[in-house]
N, C-alpha and C positions, 0 to 999 in steps of 0.2 A: 322468702319464707321456706321454700323447699330446701335451700342450702342449710338453714338453721335447723330444720327438722332432721335432715340427714346427719348433721353434726351431733344433734342430741341423741339420735339412735345409736350412733357410733360410740358415744360416751357410755351409754347404758350397756351396750354389748361388751365394751371394754371392762366395765365394772363387773359384769357377770363373769367374764373370763378370769379376772384377777381374783375374785372371791372363790371361784371354782379351783384355781391353782392353790390358794391358801387353804382350802378345805382338804385338798390332796396332801399338802405338806403337813397339816395338823393331823390327818389320818395316819401318816407315817410317823408322826411324833409319838403316837400311842405305842406303836411297835418299838420304836427306839427306847421309850421309857421302860418297857418290859425287859428289853435286852440289857439295859444299863442299871437296873434297879439295885442289883446286888453289888455294884462296883463303886457307887458314890452316894454319900448321904444326901437325902432328898433336898434339904434346905440349901446345902452347898451347891448341888446341881442347879437349883433355881437361881442362885446368885450368879453362877458361872454363865448360865443362859442369858441373863439380863446384860451382863458385861459383854459377852460375845456379840449380842445383838447391837449394842452400842458401837462396838468396834467396826461393824460393817455398815451401820446406818449413819453414824456421825460424819464420816468423810463425804458420803453422798449428799448429806444435808447441809454441809458447811456453807455453801454459797447462799442457800435459802435462809439459813439461820442468821447470816449477816444482813441480808436485805429485808427479812421479815420484821414487822413491827414488834417492838419489845412488849411483852405481856405485862399488863398492869397487875395490881395485887389480886383482883378478882379472877383474872385470867390465869395467873399463876396457881391460885387455889384450884381452879377447874382442871388445869393440867396435872396438878398433884393428885387430884381425885381420880382422874383418868388413869394415872399410873398405878394408883392403889387398887381401883376396881378392875382394871384391865389386865394387870400383871401380878402385883404382889399378893393380893387376896386370893385370886384364882389359883396361883401356884401353891400357896400354903394350904388352902381348904381342900384342894384336890388330893394332896398327899395325905392329909389327915383323914379325909372322908373315905378314901379307898382302903385305909387300914381297918375300917370298922363297918364296911358295907360290902355285900357280895357284888360280883361283876354284873350280874343281871339287874339288881336293884340300882346300881350306879348308872347303868346305861339307860334305864327307864327315867331316872331323874334328869339326866343330861338331855333326853329327848324332849323335855318340856321347854327347852330354850326358846323356840319361836313363839310359843304361847305366852311365856313370861315376858318376853320383849314387847310383844304387841299389847299386853295388859299394861305395861309401864308406859307405852306410847299413849294409850288412852288416858291413863291417870294424869300424866304430866302435860301432854300436848293435845288431848281430846281427838286423837286420830283413831278412827275405827277401820279395821281391815276390811277390804272388799269381800264380797261373797266368794269370789274365786280364791282369794287368799285363805279364807277360813276353811273352805272345803279342802284346798290343797294341803294346808297344815294338818288337818284331821286325817286325811288319807296317808300322808307321809308319816305321821305319828303311829298310825295303825301298822304301817309297814315295818317300822322299827320295833314295835311291840312283838310282831310275829318273829322277827329275827332274834331279838333278845331273849324271848321266852321259848324259842325253838318250836314255835307253833303250838305250844301246850297251854291251855287256859289255867291249868293248876299253878303255873309259875306266877301268873298275875294274881291269883287268889292268895298266894303265899307272900305277896309283897307286904312288908311291914315298914313303917316309917320310924326308924330308930335313930340313934345318935349319928351314925355314919351318913345316913340318908339326909338328915337335917343339915349336916355340914356341907354335903354336896349340893344341897338346894341353895345354901348361901353362896356357893360357887356360881351356880346358874344365875342367881339374883344379882350377884356382883357383876358378872359379864353383861347382863341385861342393862344394868345401870351404866356400865362403861359404854355400851353401844349408844345410849341416848346422850350422855354427857359428851362423849367424843364427837358425835354428830354436831352438837351445839358449838363445841370449841372450834371445829373445822370451818365454821362460818367465817373465821378470821385467819386461821393458820392452815397451812397445807397439811395433808396427811403425813408427809415426811417429817415436817417440823413437829407436829403433834406426837408422832411416834418417838422421836428423840427425847423431847421433854418428858414424856411419860416414862420412858425407860430410865432416864436419869433419876427421877423421883423414886421409881420402883427399886432401882439399884441401891439408893441410899438406905432403904429399908431392908433389902434382902442381903446385902453384903455382910453387915454385922451378924445377922442370924446365921448365914451360911458359914462364916468364919468360926463362930462359937460352936456350931455343930461339928465342924471339921476338927477343931481342937479337942472337943469332947470325945469323939469317936477315934480320931487318929487318921492320918493320911496313908492311903495305900496306893502305890504306883499303879497307873492305869496302862493297859495294853494299847497298842496302836489302834486296834479295832474299837476299843472303848472310847478313845479320844475322837475317832471319826464320828461315833454316835453322838458324843457331846457337842462336837462342832455342828452336826446336823441340827440338833435341838436348839443350839444357840443361834448360829448364823441364819439357818433357813426358817426354823419354826418361830423362835422368839423375835427374829429380825425381819426377814423378808415376808413371811406369812402374816405377821402382825401388821406390817406396812400395807400389804395388799388388801387385807381385810378392812383396815381403816379407810383406804381409798374407796373401796366398794360402798362402805357405809356413808361416806361423804357424797357419793354420786347417786345412789339409789335409796338411801335411807336405811335406818336400822331394822325396821320391820321387814322390808324385802330381803335385806342381807341375812337376817337371822335364820331364814328357812334353809339356807345353804348349810347351816350347822348339821342338819340331818345327813347330808352327804359325807360329812367327816366319818361317820360311823360306817357307811358303805365302803369308803376308801380304806378305812382301818381294817375291816374284816377281809376285804379283797387282798390287801397287802399281807395280811396274816396268812392267807391261803398260799400266796406266792412265795413269801419269804420264810415263814415258819412251817410251811407244808401242812397247814390245817385243811381239813376236808370241807367241801361245799355241799350242803344238804338242800333238799327241795324247798324247805322253808326259807332258806336264804334267797333263792330265786324269786319266790313270791314276795317276800319282804322288800327286796331291792327294787322290784318292779313298781311296787306301791310307793316307795319312797321317791323314786325318780319321777313317777307320774305326778305325785303330789307337789313336788318342787316345780315342775314345769307348769302345772295348773295354777299354782299360786303366783307365777310370774306372767301368766297370760294377760290378765287385766291388771294394769298397774294403778288404776284409779282407786283412790281411797276417799271415804267420806270423812270430811273434816268438820267437826262441830265448832262453830265460832265461839271464841272466848269473850268474856265481858270486856277485856282490855288487852291491848297489844302487849303490855308488859307481862301478862300472864303466860304468853307463849314462850317467854325466855325464863321460865321458872327453873330450868336446869342449865 
């Protein structure tokens, strides 16, 4: 019994560490996107990212792909949906939304990710977050609000839900659904196999769109530094970070994993300070402290209240 418990704790800690690393990579992806924005059309960049992610993950998954059970029609549909909700739709809605929303409003929308994910968990699986999770998510969200609004309540009062914010909320909702469906798919397939199938289906959608945009705008040769940024966004962000995030979701659940989303913003701002030489104000320290405390608090008690469903089949609704 002790050995099993120790193994379980080790798996949970490993999942936490992997999601933490993926959050760091995703945080760096925001900086990379800002640096490469003027160099490459957004849809083309999205397609290249998906292809590069496949380049690095497909060889790693080859043995597992051959030994894994072949997905049936229902499972293929689920894997296709994971690719759409986890990669294609988030990439597209992010690019469109950021064109029509301010940086502050966009950040506030993204900060709702843990809440949206847990609402979806309740809707589809009747899983209610524990008291510690709820308090932790609230404190973490408050910390992000302080950072995004620079500690000024007037920024919150000026928040308006416009076209750009609605598109970005679709982004958040899509990722939340991806978390749930991906968790269900990984009951049969490993996180690596799930990642590869998802990227294949996403690439099928993104490559024609990216090619069309590239032809429309025209190709401009990239510098070596620009290619390094593209490789980072493809190999590390779209590939490795996506895989690590799926692994974490598989081991600790989408509700627990979603709270780490708030750390992406902390890493992003910290990297902006280091790489882009941006300044660090007092409200950053206050906000960061609340975010980290909220994340730790939400992970302190892992127990969740699960409401029984009327039938076992209802649990597999997604």
